[in-house]
PLY file of the C-alpha trace (Angstrom):
ply
format ascii 1.0
element vertex 141
property float x
property float y
property float z
element edge 140
property int vertex1
property int vertex2
end_header
12.44 -7.21 -16.78
10.25 -4.08 -16.96
8.01 -3.17 -14.20
4.33 -3.37 -15.16
2.01 -1.08 -13.26
-1.14 -3.05 -12.69
-3.26 -0.34 -11.00
-2.93 3.11 -9.58
-5.45 4.86 -7.44
-5.12 8.58 -6.81
-7.32 10.53 -4.40
-7.27 13.93 -2.74
-7.41 13.75 1.08
-8.70 16.83 2.90
-5.92 16.85 5.43
-2.30 18.11 5.55
0.39 15.73 4.36
1.83 15.36 7.85
-1.41 13.85 9.11
-1.71 11.38 6.23
1.99 10.52 6.44
1.56 9.57 10.12
-0.68 6.69 9.03
1.19 5.31 6.08
4.69 5.72 7.64
3.70 3.54 10.64
4.59 0.36 8.81
3.10 -2.53 10.76
0.17 -0.69 12.25
-2.26 -1.41 9.45
-4.82 -2.98 11.80
-5.67 0.56 12.76
-6.78 1.68 9.28
-6.60 -1.14 6.62
-10.15 -2.51 6.03
-10.36 -6.24 6.77
-7.02 -6.50 8.65
-7.69 -8.06 12.05
-4.05 -8.40 12.99
-0.82 -6.60 11.94
2.66 -7.13 13.21
6.20 -6.07 12.39
9.50 -8.01 12.43
12.41 -5.63 12.56
12.40 -1.89 12.07
12.91 0.38 9.11
14.11 -0.71 5.66
14.08 -4.46 5.40
11.51 -4.94 8.17
8.65 -7.35 7.41
4.99 -6.68 8.24
2.51 -9.48 8.49
-1.16 -8.67 7.78
-3.87 -11.12 8.80
-7.23 -10.53 7.12
-10.68 -11.38 8.37
-10.99 -14.13 5.74
-7.87 -15.84 7.18
-5.50 -14.72 4.48
-2.03 -13.81 5.64
0.27 -11.52 3.63
3.92 -10.70 4.37
5.48 -7.57 2.95
9.02 -6.18 3.20
9.62 -2.40 3.50
11.96 -1.28 0.70
11.52 2.49 0.78
10.48 4.87 3.52
11.35 8.35 2.43
9.97 11.19 4.57
11.28 13.88 2.16
9.29 12.52 -0.76
6.59 10.96 1.44
7.05 7.62 -0.36
6.58 4.08 1.07
7.42 1.07 -1.13
7.08 -2.60 -0.23
7.55 -6.00 -1.82
5.20 -8.95 -1.27
7.11 -11.88 0.02
4.50 -14.58 -0.44
3.95 -16.02 -3.86
1.03 -14.46 -5.68
-0.29 -16.68 -8.47
0.21 -15.38 -12.03
2.63 -12.62 -11.01
6.39 -12.18 -10.52
7.84 -9.98 -7.81
4.63 -7.97 -6.94
5.08 -4.79 -4.93
3.31 -1.61 -3.99
4.14 2.06 -3.71
2.34 4.81 -1.81
3.24 8.44 -2.64
1.88 11.57 -0.93
2.06 15.06 -2.40
1.20 18.24 -0.50
-1.55 20.44 -2.09
-1.73 23.97 -0.71
-0.78 22.86 2.81
-4.24 21.74 3.62
-4.81 18.82 1.26
-2.77 15.74 0.11
-2.74 13.84 -3.13
-2.57 10.17 -2.17
-1.31 7.77 -4.90
-1.12 4.04 -4.31
0.05 1.74 -7.08
0.68 -1.96 -7.51
3.21 -3.36 -9.98
5.10 -6.52 -10.86
7.79 -7.67 -13.15
5.31 -9.83 -14.96
1.60 -10.61 -14.69
-0.22 -13.30 -16.68
-2.22 -11.33 -19.30
-5.46 -13.14 -18.54
-5.08 -12.36 -14.77
-4.42 -8.59 -15.21
-8.12 -7.49 -15.25
-8.94 -9.50 -12.08
-5.83 -8.29 -10.30
-6.42 -4.67 -11.31
-10.03 -4.85 -10.02
-8.87 -6.34 -6.70
-6.17 -3.76 -6.20
-8.43 -0.89 -7.16
-10.95 -1.95 -4.50
-8.27 -2.49 -1.90
-6.32 0.73 -2.50
-9.53 2.79 -2.66
-10.83 1.28 0.54
-7.55 1.91 2.34
-7.33 5.51 1.16
-10.91 6.19 2.08
-10.34 4.62 5.51
-7.50 7.05 6.18
-9.58 9.92 4.83
-12.23 9.11 7.45
-9.62 9.12 10.22
-7.80 12.38 9.56
0 1
1 2
2 3
3 4
4 5
5 6
6 7
7 8
8 9
9 10
10 11
11 12
12 13
13 14
14 15
15 16
16 17
17 18
18 19
19 20
20 21
21 22
22 23
23 24
24 25
25 26
26 27
27 28
28 29
29 30
30 31
31 32
32 33
33 34
34 35
35 36
36 37
37 38
38 39
39 40
40 41
41 42
42 43
43 44
44 45
45 46
46 47
47 48
48 49
49 50
50 51
51 52
52 53
53 54
54 55
55 56
56 57
57 58
58 59
59 60
60 61
61 62
62 63
63 64
64 65
65 66
66 67
67 68
68 69
69 70
70 71
71 72
72 73
73 74
74 75
75 76
76 77
77 78
78 79
79 80
80 81
81 82
82 83
83 84
84 85
85 86
86 87
87 88
88 89
89 90
90 91
91 92
92 93
93 94
94 95
95 96
96 97
97 98
98 99
99 100
100 101
101 102
102 103
103 104
104 105
105 106
106 107
107 108
108 109
109 110
110 111
111 112
112 113
113 114
114 115
115 116
116 117
117 118
118 119
119 120
120 121
121 122
122 123
123 124
124 125
125 126
126 127
127 128
128 129
129 130
130 131
131 132
132 133
133 134
134 135
135 136
136 137
137 138
138 139
139 140
């Protein structure tokens, strides 16, 4: 099946790529910067490791690290828990250096399939979440 990109948020961070990468590459430490996460933990290390995020509303999400590429500054993960109205949801974070002092931060969510009537709701949720996360990192670098 084709991958369907549900949402992509792109922002410019006023910090060098190495500073932004330090946050996103620390898979499992999201409690430090992910809005609403009250607990984050990691089972394993590197590709295949699973992070568990517990949110302030009680929701728990498990995600498996699929790509961690320091050369392309890319992190990709798959959601392990079933998300209603989607098949095989996943996320990708990609950083691109801009003039050595700024970073383009792209965060996208995709799935093999999303129920058409659910796409607008999912896109809105992801846009708020990705924007909040990127802005949180922007405030910390």
